[in-house]
C-alpha positions as CSV (number, residue, x, y, z in Angstrom):
1,M,-11.0,-15.6,114.2
2,F,-10.2,-19.0,112.5
3,A,-8.8,-19.3,109.1
4,P,-9.7,-23.0,107.9
5,D,-7.9,-24.2,104.8
6,R,-11.1,-25.2,103.1
7,T,-14.7,-24.4,103.4
8,Y,-16.2,-25.8,106.7
9,R,-19.5,-27.8,106.7
10,R,-21.8,-28.0,109.6
11,A,-21.2,-31.1,111.8
12,P,-24.1,-33.6,111.8
13,A,-22.8,-35.5,114.7
14,K,-20.7,-33.4,117.1
15,F,-18.8,-36.3,118.8
16,R,-17.9,-37.9,115.5
17,D,-17.0,-34.9,113.5
18,A,-13.2,-34.2,113.7
19,D,-13.4,-30.9,111.9
20,F,-16.0,-29.6,114.5
21,I,-13.9,-30.8,117.4
22,Q,-10.8,-29.1,116.1
23,L,-12.7,-25.8,115.8
24,L,-14.0,-26.1,119.2
25,V,-10.4,-26.8,120.6
26,A,-8.9,-23.9,118.6
27,R,-11.7,-21.6,120.0
28,H,-10.6,-22.6,123.5
29,Y,-6.9,-21.6,122.9
30,E,-7.5,-18.5,120.8
31,P,-7.6,-16.0,123.7
32,R,-4.3,-17.3,124.9
33,Y,-2.4,-17.8,121.6
34,G,-4.1,-15.5,119.1
35,N,-5.8,-16.3,115.8
36,G,-5.7,-19.9,114.8
37,F,-5.3,-21.7,111.4
38,V,-7.2,-25.0,111.5
39,S,-5.9,-27.6,109.1
40,F,-8.5,-30.1,107.8
41,G,-7.8,-33.5,106.3
42,N,-4.5,-35.3,106.1
43,F,-2.0,-32.7,107.2
44,P,0.7,-34.6,109.2
45,A,2.7,-31.8,110.8
46,F,0.0,-30.4,113.2
47,D,-3.8,-29.7,113.4
48,V,-3.9,-26.1,114.5
49,K,-1.3,-23.2,114.2
50,F,-1.8,-19.9,116.2
51,S,-0.5,-16.5,115.3
52,N,2.2,-16.8,118.0
53,G,3.7,-20.0,116.7
54,V,2.1,-22.5,119.1
55,T,0.8,-25.6,117.3
56,L,-1.6,-28.3,118.5
57,E,-2.0,-31.9,117.5
58,I,-5.6,-33.0,118.5
59,K,-6.7,-36.5,119.0
60,F,-10.1,-37.7,119.8
61,D,-10.1,-41.1,121.7
62,S,-13.7,-42.5,121.9
63,K,-12.7,-45.6,123.9
64,A,-10.4,-44.2,126.5
65,S,-13.2,-43.6,129.1
66,E,-14.1,-47.2,128.7
67,T,-10.6,-48.8,128.8
68,G,-8.9,-46.2,131.2
69,N,-6.2,-46.0,128.6
70,A,-5.3,-43.2,126.1
71,C,-4.2,-44.7,122.7
72,I,-1.3,-42.8,121.2
73,E,-0.4,-43.6,117.6
74,F,3.2,-43.9,116.8
75,W,3.7,-46.1,113.7
76,D,1.9,-46.5,110.5
77,Q,2.5,-50.2,109.6
78,R,0.9,-49.8,106.1
79,R,3.5,-47.1,105.0
80,D,6.1,-48.3,107.4
81,K,6.9,-44.9,108.8
82,P,6.4,-42.9,111.9
83,S,3.0,-41.4,112.6
84,G,1.2,-39.7,115.5
85,I,3.5,-38.8,118.3
86,L,6.6,-39.7,116.4
87,A,5.6,-37.7,113.3
88,T,3.9,-34.5,114.7
89,T,5.8,-31.2,114.9
90,A,3.2,-29.8,117.1
91,T,4.1,-27.9,120.4
92,L,1.2,-29.3,122.4
93,W,-0.8,-32.6,122.2
94,V,-4.6,-32.3,123.1
95,H,-6.0,-35.7,123.9
96,I,-9.8,-35.5,123.9
97,V,-11.9,-38.1,125.9
98,P,-15.7,-38.2,125.9
99,F,-17.1,-39.2,129.3
100,E,-20.8,-39.6,130.0
101,A,-21.5,-36.1,131.3
102,E,-18.6,-34.1,129.4
103,V,-15.8,-34.1,127.0
104,S,-12.4,-33.7,128.6
105,C,-9.3,-32.4,127.0
106,F,-5.8,-33.3,128.2
107,E,-3.3,-30.8,127.2
108,V,0.4,-32.2,127.4
109,D,3.7,-30.9,126.0
110,T,4.4,-33.1,123.0
111,K,8.0,-33.9,124.2
112,R,6.8,-35.0,127.5
113,L,4.2,-37.3,126.1
114,L,6.7,-38.8,123.6
115,S,9.0,-39.4,126.6
116,L,6.2,-41.1,128.6
117,C,5.3,-43.3,125.6
118,L,8.8,-44.5,125.1
119,Q,8.9,-45.6,128.7
120,L,5.7,-47.7,128.4
121,P,5.8,-51.3,127.2
122,S,2.1,-51.8,126.3
123,F,1.0,-51.2,122.7
124,T,-1.8,-52.5,120.4
125,S,-2.9,-52.2,116.8
126,G,-5.7,-49.8,115.8
127,G,-6.7,-46.8,113.7
128,D,-7.8,-47.0,110.2
129,N,-7.9,-50.6,109.0
130,C,-5.9,-51.6,112.2
131,S,-2.8,-50.4,110.3
132,S,-1.4,-48.3,113.1
133,L,0.6,-49.2,116.3
134,L,-0.6,-47.4,119.4
135,K,0.9,-46.9,122.7
136,L,-1.5,-47.6,125.7
137,V,-1.1,-44.8,128.2
138,P,-3.1,-45.1,131.4
139,L,-5.3,-41.9,131.7
140,L,-3.9,-41.4,135.2
141,K,-0.4,-41.2,133.9
142,L,-1.5,-38.9,131.1
143,K,-3.2,-36.5,133.6
144,A,-0.1,-36.5,135.8
145,I,2.0,-35.1,133.0
146,C,-0.7,-32.6,131.7
147,S,-0.3,-28.8,131.6
148,Q,-4.0,-28.5,132.0
149,V,-7.2,-30.6,131.7
150,F,-10.3,-28.7,130.6
151,R,-13.9,-29.3,129.6
152,L,-14.6,-28.8,125.9
153,E,-17.4,-26.3,125.6
154,G,-19.9,-26.7,122.9
155,A,-19.3,-30.5,122.5
């Protein structure tokens, strides 16, 4: 089962609680990759590590269903250093998009996503205090490079 790095508290709002979402995603992968260690808080390398060595970076994108674009963070302007896709060491990137009827998860190899991001010219500012630079990746392009797209159960 899961091995969180701090005591987990019950989520009051499922769609806004990143810890709860990470646990649900880890639960989805556990049968395939083994027991998962879920990192909570500011842990820059990855969000989940499984007993077989596979790691996940999990991002929740509340606006993607409205805009048709996934926002992929790549630079922290406040600290002037790489972040998101340029900083993670995760094997897989799981981009979570809430739609009206369900929450969809787009699983993609991190290196494939990085390659796509480097090809795309569009970016914007966003994140905490609008201090991050984000690549705009059309959801159709994201889906085209995905290993799988799945519905997040329990969300």
